Structures are given as C-alpha cells and as structure tokens.
VOVEXNU-601680 format. One record per residue: z, y, x of N, C-alpha, C in turn; residue in one letter. Coordinates in steps of 0.05 Angstrom, whole numbers, plus 5000, padded with zeros to 4 digits. Each point is the difference from the previous one (the first is absolute). Example, Ala and Ser with C-alpha at 12.3 -4.5 7.8 and 13.67 -1.06 7.14 Angstrom:
BEGIN
515648865264500050244982500050245018A
498650214993500150245016501450224985S
REM end
This chain:
BEGIN
760366951452497049855011501549805035L
499449754991498849845027497749965016Y
499950045025498349985016499949575020A
498449884996500949855015497549915017F
500649865018499149925031497949804989S
498850065013497249694997500749704998A
502749945016502149765000501449964977G
499850284979501849934974501550185001G
501950055035504050095001498550394980S
502050085001500850204977500450245029V
497750104999499950255023502650214999K
499150134962502950275005498749824969W
502950224981499250114977500550364987S
499250084985500050254991501850014978Y
501250164986501849914981499350414979A
499049884981497850314981503650034989T
498850184962503149964990498649994982G
498949794997499049724976499049835002G
498949794977497749785016497249994997P
499049965022497250025000498449874996I
497450014971498949824993496950145008E
500050095031496750094993500049905035A
497549944996499249845026500450165023T
500750105028499650155016497450025008P
499350295005498049985010499050165033L
499549855024499550095023498150085011V
500650275016497950095021498749945005S
497050155017500149785024501650055034R
501450314988500950035020503249844994D
500749794986501949855004502850204985G
499650264984501050044981500549854962T
502849964997500049894985501150104979V
497949924974501150224967500549764984Y
502350144984501049854977500850194985V
500049914979502050194976501649834982G
501350124999503549914989499650024964S
502849774985499950164977502050184986N
500850135039501650204989498550345011D
497449984984498750205003499650025028G
500149945018498450165031498349705007R
498250325023497549775014501850075024M
498549825019501749945024498149995020Y
500850075023498150005026501749925022A
499249775015501749865014498949935028L
501750055021498049875013502149815017K
497349755012501949765007500650075028D
502449954998500950055044500149765011G
498749704984499949775007503249824988G
501850145010503149774991500550214977S
499250235003501750144970497450194992S
501050144966498250215009501250244985A
499250155000500050334999499150164983S
500950214984498450064985498450265011L
497150104999498650165006500550234970I
499749964978501550294988499449694963W
501350234973500049914981498550194976S
499449914980499150154979501249974976Y
501650274990500849894975498149974969Q
499749854995498150034973502349964979A
499350024977501550104970500049734986G
500049705019499649814978500349785019G
500549694988499549835025497349995007P
498849895027497749935016499749724999V
498949934977499049694996497849915019F
497450105007498050035000499650035028G
498049945014499549985037498050194990S
501750145028498650275008496549885007A
498950105002497050115021499450255021T
498349955014500350175018496250105005I
499350255003497049995002500150105028D
496350065015500450025037500550245000K
500850144989501850195012502650095000D
501849774991502749915005501750164982G
498650084979501350054978500449754970Y
502749964997501249794983500950064979L
497949854986500950024974501749804982Y
502550024985501249924987500550134963F
501049784991501050144963503349844991A
500950204986502949844991499749984965A
501249874998501049834961501650264993A
499949894983501650194980502450005010D
501150244992499150334997498450145010P
499149905016498950195029497450114991D
498649794994496949984992498050045013K
500550105035498950105004498049935022R
498549935010498749975027500350285025V
500649795019500350155036497350025018F
499350265016499049945025501650195012C
500949855027501450165018497349855034V
501650145015499549985029501249815013D
499849865008501049595003501250065032S
500050255007501850055027501850154996L
500850224973501650075008501150044970N
498349894978501150064978500450254977G
498750095020499350314974497449964983K
499850104985498449994984496950144999P
496849924992498450135010500450164978K
498050235012500050234981497450024984L
499950104972496549984999501550334983T
497450274998500850114993502850205008G
501349885013502450105008502149914995G
499649834975501949794991501549755010N
500549814997500749735008498349884985P
499749785013496549754983502649834986W
499850104977501049874978498549884977V
500149784985498249944974502149884994F
499750044963502849924983498349754988T
501049864982498449794992502250004966A
498649914980500949934976502949855002S
499249905018503849765004501449985023A
501149805009500549955022497449765012G
500650025035497749725006502349965017V
499149774993500749715011498449855022Q
496550054994498849865011498550125039A
499449885012500450075019496750174999A
498950175013498350125003497450005013L
497450094994497549965019499050204992T
498949955024497950285019497649824994L
497450154998497349865007499450065020N
497749975013499449965022498650195008D
499750275000498950195008503150264991A
501849844994503450104995499150294990E
498850044986499150284972501049894975T
502049745005500550014973502449804990A
501949984996501649904997501449854976L
500349794999499849814965503850024996Y
500749974977502550014990500949934974V
501149795000500649964975503050024988A
500650024977502749954991501249934983D
501750094988501549704990499950004966V
498750264991499050054973497449845001S
498150035023497249874993497850085010G
501350295007497850115019497849965027M
498350124995499250055026498350105006V
500250135030499350195010499050025022Y
497350184996499650015028499750325011S
501350005020501350285013499050165026V
498250125004499350085015501450105024A
499549845024501950055033500350304995T
497850225009500450145012501850284977A
500550004977500950174981502249924977T
500249685006502449864976498950124975A
497650004993498650144974499649684984A
499649864972499549854994497849924997Q
497149845006497650044999499549884976N
501449684990499349884974502849854994W
501350014964501549765008499649874978V
500749615004498749814989503149944965Y
499549964987502149924984499949655000N
501849795013500249875002501049864973A
501450124992501149924972503549785005G
500149975019503649845006500249985029A
502749995007500550065028498749945018T
498750185020500049825024503650005022V
500249845008503749865003498850085027Y
498749835019500149985026498049905018S
497750024975497649855018497350315002S
500650005027498550225016496250024985A
498750204989498349905007498049975022P
497949744990498849895040498050124995A
498050135011496650085017499049824999L
498150044991496649805011498150124985A
498149985019497550044998499549814984S
497349984970498549894983497250134992V
499249805009497150045005498550435014G
502249985019499750315005502250184982G
501549964993501450234982503449935002V
501550055025501949964990501650044976D
502549844997500449854973503250005008H
501250064985503349885004501349844967L
501149795015500449814981502649945009F
502749974976502049984992501649894971F
502349844997499749854981502950274989G
500649864977503350194982501049774998T
503250064987502349794992498649924964V
497850115001499849884966497649785006E
498949885031498749854994496350075010G
500250284992496649985003499550145030K
498549945005497950085025497550205003F
500450215020497650234989498950015022H
496850045004498850145025499450204987A
500450225011499950325001496150085019V
499150064995499350335021500650145009N
501149925028500750075017500450455011A
497049884991498650494993500450074973A
500049764979499550214978502950034988T
501049644997502450024989500149804960G
495949965017500249854975500749654992A
499849924982499749665001497749965002L
499549785024498449935012499349704986A
501549844979499349695003499950224954W
498649804988500550094970502650014986A
502549825005502350054993500749855022D
503150165003502749905025499749634990A
501649855014499449685007503249984996V
500349644968502450014996499949885016D
503449955016499449685025502049914981L
502050154984502549774982502750055024E
500450115004502649995031499350305008G
502450095003500850205006499150075045Q
499250175007498950065023501350265017V
502249935018501750065017498749985014F
497950015021499749925029496650085008S
499250075021496650125007498249894999T
498049974986498049754998498850045041P
499049744997499349965028496550044990A
497150035018497550094997499049875017I
497649844999498549825015498850225024S
499649995023498650145014496750104992A
499449914987497050094995501050164965D
502350034989499650104976500149814978G
499949835002497849794975502549974973S
502049895019503549914992501550105003V
501849864967502850305010501149744991V
501949945019503149854983501850094999Y
501549824978502950254990501749694992V
502550105008501649754980501750174981A
501749754983501150214980502349905000T
502650074977502249954998500950024983F
501549754985500049954969502849774999D
502050145006502649754995500850044980N
499250154977501350094976499349894969I
497149995001499749904977499349674987S
501349815028499249764998498949864999G
496850124997497649975004498649875027L
502049975022498949965023496950154999D
499850245005497250204998500050055026R
501650015020499850085030498349855011S
498050155011497149935011499950205023R
497749815024499350135013496550084999V
498950204991496749904987499150185022L
497049964990497450085026498150164977A
499550275012498650104975497750225016L
496749924990498950025006500150355004N
498850245017501650245004497550114987A
497250004997499050084982499550064965S
501149765003500949894960502850004990T
500949955007503349855001500149844982G
497349795007500149734993500849805016A
501849714982502049915023497849795011M
501450015033498049785011502849854994V
501449945008502249705001501550134986W
501449904993504050024993501149775004N
502150005007501949745016501850024987E
499649864979502849814982502349765009A
498550005027501849595010500450055028S
503550234977501650145035502949784985L
502050005018502049874991502250104970P
499849724994501750094963501950234993S
501549935026501250255005499250205012F
499250274992498150205003501150274987N
501650165011500650134992497650315006P
499649975009497650245014499050085015G
498350135022500950215018500450304999F
501150085008500250195019499250175022T
499449795018499050155031497050044991S
497450065030498650105000498349715004S
497549954989498849735010498050135031P
499449815018499750045025496949825007S
498350145009497349745007500249995027L
500249705005498350085037497750105003S
500950055027497150075012497450024996V
499049654998497749954988500050054976D
501850034975499550054975500749634979G
500349865027500249794988502049894983S
501850055011503049954982502150244995I
500249894969502750304989501349895017L
503050214990502749905012501250194984Y
501949934982501650144975503649805009I
REM end
C-alpha cells in the first residue's frame, strides 16, 4: 500500500503478504483499512513518513472487496472462496463484534469479491457473492433478511443504493451482462426483467443525485462484437435513456466505476 503527498511524492509504503485489489478505506481519525489477497484485513496508522500496523484480522480467504464502516466504528469486510464469510469487527482493535455472545459472522453461499453496502439507517448490509446471490443482512444480528438470485456472478460490482420515488433500491450488474434493480427492503426485482446490456459488468454504477438515472459501463473484449458501452438507464423502469456506442474503435471495455461531477452534468469513466 502506498501513500502519496499532495505533490505526488511517496510518503511511505507498507507491504502486506499478497496483492491488494481492494480500495483502501480511510476513517475520520485517519486510520487506513485495506484488505489483501493474503486473507488479512489491515488497520494502519499513517505516521507521516511511515505506516505502522494497529491490528490485522485473519480471514480464511482473500479479501478482494473494500471494507465499510458504520457510525459506531464497526468495520465490515468479506472474504472470497474458500471462506465465504462476512465479518464485523471493532475498528479500533480488530476484535469481533458479538451478537448473542458469539462473533458477528454471516456466511454466504460462495466467496464474496464485491464491496459491501450499508443502508442509510445502518440496519442492513448488502452482500453480493460470486454465485450470483445478493443478500440483505441485519447488522444487529448477522441474520439474513432476504436473498435475491441474480443468476450469474456479481464479481466486483458493489450494489449501489439509491431512493427511487421514495423507495430504496439496489442496483448492480453481473458477468452475464444483466443489470438488476432490487427493492432494498424486500429483495423483490423492481423492474419487470433485468436489463440485458450485452456486456459484462465489473464495476459499481453511478446514480444521479435525484435518483432518476443510473449510469453503468460494460466490459466485452472477448466476443469481438465491440459491445463495450457506457449506458444511462431510467432508474424507475430500466428503460434506455442513452447508449454510447461512439467509443474508440479499440475499446476492450470498462472495469472501473463511472463517477459524476458535483453538478451531475459530466460522467467520468
């Protein structure tokens, strides 16, 4: 893990025991949390010119996805195969949160490689695994609220949460090329059918501030049909708002997440 100064010089580097694919999370007190393919979640103190280990937590599989933290300081993160578990630990010391006297742990049906999403009330955690199952998990108890079968791997796309017409929805894509909108409270499919984007989805969608438009990018360098696209969908219906096909002729596709400007007028990808 590298830390850079505002001027671009390296402040420090810290070596974990494996490659890092997750985005680091920086808490309000400046602690840096990052998962590694060595199966550990690391909490690091930024000392200015060096980093020191505060604690690390050993999972049973690589930690590919980014962690998330709640207002009470509990850190949630997940492990890929063969572990399949989601963990909740105290961000200050790495000790597991207890529920009913036992460590807070949720076990998915397959490994989790996507980042995790908390709802605004922090009562539910949304988890997507590589078997295509998407779960709502109660943060108080680690119990499953509901499960939705997306039908294909949700690889690295964290579910995006937004209110549409006053109802919270989750938006995510799969490697099958389907895009789903799910009622966040019930797990029911919000649209009549998942939208076929004709390209794999590896990234988290961006959503307009008013919750009316969802922006998603696809990856397709295998079929030879040049189907990689950046698309805008109506968040309420899934209908196509626009489909940007006039991309460079050599376009293997997108694995990064699109991002909107502050005023929502420009999409960066």
